[in-house]
N, C-alpha and C positions, 0 to 999 in steps of 0.2 A: 633289676630284672624287668622293670616296667610295670604297667598296670596289671592288676589281677582282677579277672572278671568274677562276678558273683557265682556263676555256674561252676567255675573252676574251684572256688572255695568250698562248694557244697559236696565235692567229690569225697567219697568215703575213703578214709585212710585205712589200709589193711593192717592187720595185727602185726606189730613189730616194725611198722614203717612210719616215719615221720612225714610231715607235710613236704619237706624239701626232697625226700627220697622218692616221691612219686614219679613215675615215668612221665617225661615231658611229651605232650602232644604236639605234633607239627601243625603249623598254621596252614591254611589253604594255599597261601603264596609259597611257603616252603615246600609243600608237597608238589606244587606245579613246577617249581624250579628243579626239584629232584627228577621229576618225570621228563622235563625238557633236557636235562643234562644226559639222562640215559638215552633219549632219542638222538641227541647229538653224537653220543658214543656209537650208536647204531649206524649213523651216517658215516662216521669215520671207518667203521668196519666194512661198509659196503664199498668204500674206495680202495680197500686193500685187494691185492691179487689173491688168487686161490692158494698159491704157495704160502703166502703170509698167513692166510686164514688157517691153514693146516698147523702152523706153528703155535697158534693160540689154542688153549684147551677150552674150546667153547662147548656148551651143552648142545646136544643134537638138534633140539627144536630151534635154538637161536641160529645155529649154523644153517639150517634149512631155510629159515626166514631171510637170512642175509643173502643166501644164494638166489632166492626167489626175487629179492629186491634188485639184484643185479640185472635180472632179465626184464624188469619193468622199465619202460621208456617214457610213459606219460606221467605228467606231474601229479594229478590227484591220486591215482592208484599208488604211486610211489610214496606220497606223503602218508597215506593210510598204512602202507607197509612199514614205514619208519615208525609210526605210532605203535604198530604191532610189535616191532622189534624192541622198542622202549618198554612196552608192557611185559614182554618176556624177560627182559633184563632185570626187572624188579625182583624176580624170584631168585636171582643168583648174585653173588658178590662181584661187582664190577671192577674191583681193584686190580686183579691180574690183567684184565683187558686194558685198563687205563695205562698200567705200567708198560705193557707191550707196545701200545700205540705211542706212548711218549718216547720209548726207546727207538721206535721206527722214525719218529719225527726228528729226534736228535741225530740219528744216523743220516737222514736226508740233509739236515743242516750242515753237518760236517762235510758231506760230499759237495755241497754247494760252495761252501767256503773254500774247500781244497781246489775245486775246479776254477773258482775265481782267482785264486792265487796262482794257479798254473798258467792262466791266460796272461798274467802281467809279466 
């Protein structure tokens, strides 16, 4: 498991809980990677068409933020909006969104392969 820090050893174990059952804290690097992955997920959402966005069951605040990001053309405001979308996505389960985006990506790959085969 790696090194154990002293401050981690000093944490109080709740009644009925062993040291191994304590909830694991994420490191700063892990938290940053998770935040960046959600921000990348938001960037992929912004690239979708409005019809595709309607197919995903997005929460209203995330949908509004994605639509606002589509209207932004300058780099710095757009990157701030992407960070905002990433922070909004932390409140919700990103798994259904990832599944939809992966299925869209797979569909695009199939169309590309099919069109390349038709050209030959």
